[in-house]
mmCIF file of the C-alpha atoms, coordinates in Angstrom:
data_MODEL
# 
_entry.id   MODEL 
# 
loop_
_atom_site.group_PDB 
_atom_site.id 
_atom_site.type_symbol 
_atom_site.label_atom_id 
_atom_site.label_alt_id 
_atom_site.label_comp_id 
_atom_site.label_asym_id 
_atom_site.label_entity_id 
_atom_site.label_seq_id 
_atom_site.pdbx_PDB_ins_code 
_atom_site.Cartn_x 
_atom_site.Cartn_y 
_atom_site.Cartn_z 
_atom_site.occupancy 
_atom_site.B_iso_or_equiv 
_atom_site.pdbx_formal_charge 
_atom_site.auth_seq_id 
_atom_site.auth_comp_id 
_atom_site.auth_asym_id 
_atom_site.auth_atom_id 
_atom_site.pdbx_PDB_model_num 
ATOM 1  C CA . MET A 1 1  ? 139.806 73.106 98.928  1.00 0.00 ? 1  MET A CA 1 
ATOM 2  C CA . ARG A 1 2  ? 137.053 74.578 101.046 1.00 0.00 ? 2  ARG A CA 1 
ATOM 3  C CA . ARG A 1 3  ? 136.453 72.845 104.353 1.00 0.00 ? 3  ARG A CA 1 
ATOM 4  C CA . TYR A 1 4  ? 133.052 74.370 105.179 1.00 0.00 ? 4  TYR A CA 1 
ATOM 5  C CA . ASN A 1 5  ? 129.871 74.220 103.111 1.00 0.00 ? 5  ASN A CA 1 
ATOM 6  C CA . LEU A 1 6  ? 126.161 74.927 103.466 1.00 0.00 ? 6  LEU A CA 1 
ATOM 7  C CA . ARG A 1 7  ? 123.304 72.528 104.057 1.00 0.00 ? 7  ARG A CA 1 
ATOM 8  C CA . HIS A 1 8  ? 119.639 73.405 103.678 1.00 0.00 ? 8  HIS A CA 1 
ATOM 9  C CA . GLU A 1 9  ? 117.533 72.553 106.727 1.00 0.00 ? 9  GLU A CA 1 
ATOM 10 C CA . ALA A 1 10 ? 113.894 71.463 106.669 1.00 0.00 ? 10 ALA A CA 1 
ATOM 11 C CA . ASP A 1 11 ? 112.585 74.768 108.069 1.00 0.00 ? 11 ASP A CA 1 
ATOM 12 C CA . ASP A 1 12 ? 114.048 76.751 105.129 1.00 0.00 ? 12 ASP A CA 1 
ATOM 13 C CA . ARG A 1 13 ? 117.068 77.764 107.188 1.00 0.00 ? 13 ARG A CA 1 
ATOM 14 C CA . TRP A 1 14 ? 120.739 76.994 106.505 1.00 0.00 ? 14 TRP A CA 1 
ATOM 15 C CA . LEU A 1 15 ? 123.563 75.501 108.516 1.00 0.00 ? 15 LEU A CA 1 
ATOM 16 C CA . VAL A 1 16 ? 127.312 75.384 108.050 1.00 0.00 ? 16 VAL A CA 1 
ATOM 17 C CA . VAL A 1 17 ? 128.747 71.882 107.746 1.00 0.00 ? 17 VAL A CA 1 
ATOM 18 C CA . ASP A 1 18 ? 132.343 70.888 108.491 1.00 0.00 ? 18 ASP A CA 1 
ATOM 19 C CA . GLY A 1 19 ? 133.456 68.872 105.462 1.00 0.00 ? 19 GLY A CA 1 
ATOM 20 C CA . MET A 1 20 ? 135.951 66.892 107.539 1.00 0.00 ? 20 MET A CA 1 
ATOM 21 C CA . THR A 1 21 ? 133.413 65.595 110.039 1.00 0.00 ? 21 THR A CA 1 
ATOM 22 C CA . MET A 1 22 ? 130.189 66.093 108.027 1.00 0.00 ? 22 MET A CA 1 
ATOM 23 C CA . ARG A 1 23 ? 128.680 67.523 111.222 1.00 0.00 ? 23 ARG A CA 1 
ATOM 24 C CA . PRO A 1 24 ? 127.393 71.033 111.872 1.00 0.00 ? 24 PRO A CA 1 
ATOM 25 C CA . ALA A 1 25 ? 130.282 73.436 112.341 1.00 0.00 ? 25 ALA A CA 1 
ATOM 26 C CA . ALA A 1 26 ? 130.650 75.401 115.557 1.00 0.00 ? 26 ALA A CA 1 
ATOM 27 C CA . LEU A 1 27 ? 132.307 78.679 116.432 1.00 0.00 ? 27 LEU A CA 1 
ATOM 28 C CA . ASP A 1 28 ? 133.416 78.933 120.065 1.00 0.00 ? 28 ASP A CA 1 
ATOM 29 C CA . GLY A 1 29 ? 131.247 75.888 120.797 1.00 0.00 ? 29 GLY A CA 1 
ATOM 30 C CA . ILE A 1 30 ? 128.089 77.405 119.297 1.00 0.00 ? 30 ILE A CA 1 
ATOM 31 C CA . PRO A 1 31 ? 126.601 75.497 116.333 1.00 0.00 ? 31 PRO A CA 1 
ATOM 32 C CA . ILE A 1 32 ? 126.372 77.590 113.180 1.00 0.00 ? 32 ILE A CA 1 
ATOM 33 C CA . CYS A 1 33 ? 122.803 76.853 112.154 1.00 0.00 ? 33 CYS A CA 1 
ATOM 34 C CA . GLY A 1 34 ? 119.340 78.326 111.714 1.00 0.00 ? 34 GLY A CA 1 
ATOM 35 C CA . MET A 1 35 ? 120.450 81.167 109.448 1.00 0.00 ? 35 MET A CA 1 
ATOM 36 C CA . GLN A 1 36 ? 119.018 82.914 106.438 1.00 0.00 ? 36 GLN A CA 1 
ATOM 37 C CA . TRP A 1 37 ? 120.792 82.274 103.103 1.00 0.00 ? 37 TRP A CA 1 
ATOM 38 C CA . ALA A 1 38 ? 122.889 85.478 103.000 1.00 0.00 ? 38 ALA A CA 1 
ATOM 39 C CA . GLU A 1 39 ? 124.006 85.160 106.623 1.00 0.00 ? 39 GLU A CA 1 
ATOM 40 C CA . ALA A 1 40 ? 124.947 81.517 106.099 1.00 0.00 ? 40 ALA A CA 1 
ATOM 41 C CA . CYS A 1 41 ? 126.991 82.387 102.983 1.00 0.00 ? 41 CYS A CA 1 
ATOM 42 C CA . ASP A 1 42 ? 128.901 85.015 104.941 1.00 0.00 ? 42 ASP A CA 1 
ATOM 43 C CA . MET A 1 43 ? 129.550 82.552 107.753 1.00 0.00 ? 43 MET A CA 1 
ATOM 44 C CA . VAL A 1 44 ? 130.859 79.899 105.328 1.00 0.00 ? 44 VAL A CA 1 
ATOM 45 C CA . ASP A 1 45 ? 133.257 82.468 103.876 1.00 0.00 ? 45 ASP A CA 1 
ATOM 46 C CA . LEU A 1 46 ? 134.397 83.464 107.370 1.00 0.00 ? 46 LEU A CA 1 
ATOM 47 C CA . MET A 1 47 ? 134.917 79.877 108.523 1.00 0.00 ? 47 MET A CA 1 
ATOM 48 C CA . ASN A 1 48 ? 136.860 78.971 105.372 1.00 0.00 ? 48 ASN A CA 1 
ATOM 49 C CA . THR A 1 49 ? 139.055 82.047 105.784 1.00 0.00 ? 49 THR A CA 1 
ATOM 50 C CA . LEU A 1 50 ? 139.767 81.172 109.431 1.00 0.00 ? 50 LEU A CA 1 
ATOM 51 C CA . ASP A 1 51 ? 140.597 77.596 108.402 1.00 0.00 ? 51 ASP A CA 1 
ATOM 52 C CA . SER A 1 52 ? 142.964 78.851 105.698 1.00 0.00 ? 52 SER A CA 1 
ATOM 53 C CA . ILE A 1 53 ? 144.753 81.126 108.182 1.00 0.00 ? 53 ILE A CA 1 
ATOM 54 C CA . GLU A 1 54 ? 145.064 78.295 110.700 1.00 0.00 ? 54 GLU A CA 1 
ATOM 55 C CA . ARG A 1 55 ? 146.506 75.901 108.100 1.00 0.00 ? 55 ARG A CA 1 
ATOM 56 C CA . ALA A 1 56 ? 149.016 78.531 106.920 1.00 0.00 ? 56 ALA A CA 1 
ATOM 57 C CA . ALA A 1 57 ? 150.080 79.221 110.520 1.00 0.00 ? 57 ALA A CA 1 
ATOM 58 C CA . ASP A 1 58 ? 150.578 75.491 111.102 1.00 0.00 ? 58 ASP A CA 1 
ATOM 59 C CA . ARG A 1 59 ? 152.734 75.230 107.950 1.00 0.00 ? 59 ARG A CA 1 
ATOM 60 C CA . TYR A 1 60 ? 154.883 78.188 108.984 1.00 0.00 ? 60 TYR A CA 1 
ATOM 61 C CA . ALA A 1 61 ? 155.300 76.822 112.509 1.00 0.00 ? 61 ALA A CA 1 
ATOM 62 C CA . ALA A 1 62 ? 156.320 73.419 111.163 1.00 0.00 ? 62 ALA A CA 1 
ATOM 63 C CA . SER A 1 63 ? 158.785 75.063 108.788 1.00 0.00 ? 63 SER A CA 1 
ATOM 64 C CA . PHE A 1 64 ? 160.283 77.075 111.631 1.00 0.00 ? 64 PHE A CA 1 
ATOM 65 C CA . ARG A 1 65 ? 160.658 73.965 113.816 1.00 0.00 ? 65 ARG A CA 1 
ATOM 66 C CA . ARG A 1 66 ? 162.491 72.139 110.985 1.00 0.00 ? 66 ARG A CA 1 
ATOM 67 C CA . SER A 1 67 ? 164.908 75.022 110.432 1.00 0.00 ? 67 SER A CA 1 
ATOM 68 C CA . ALA A 1 68 ? 165.648 75.525 114.140 1.00 0.00 ? 68 ALA A CA 1 
# 
């Protein structure tokens, strides 16, 4: 399941939305908004990839703690 999605803004720009909070996503505290379509699509892909890596790392860490 993809955590991040796009939302069209009123000024014909796009923002990335966090599907867990339904709020604009942020990267290093900077809201991901005001982008053109192609840039926003790339950012959604990036954010979903980072989320996938983080979830996998958490699973591996939990597995390691159980086996230790």
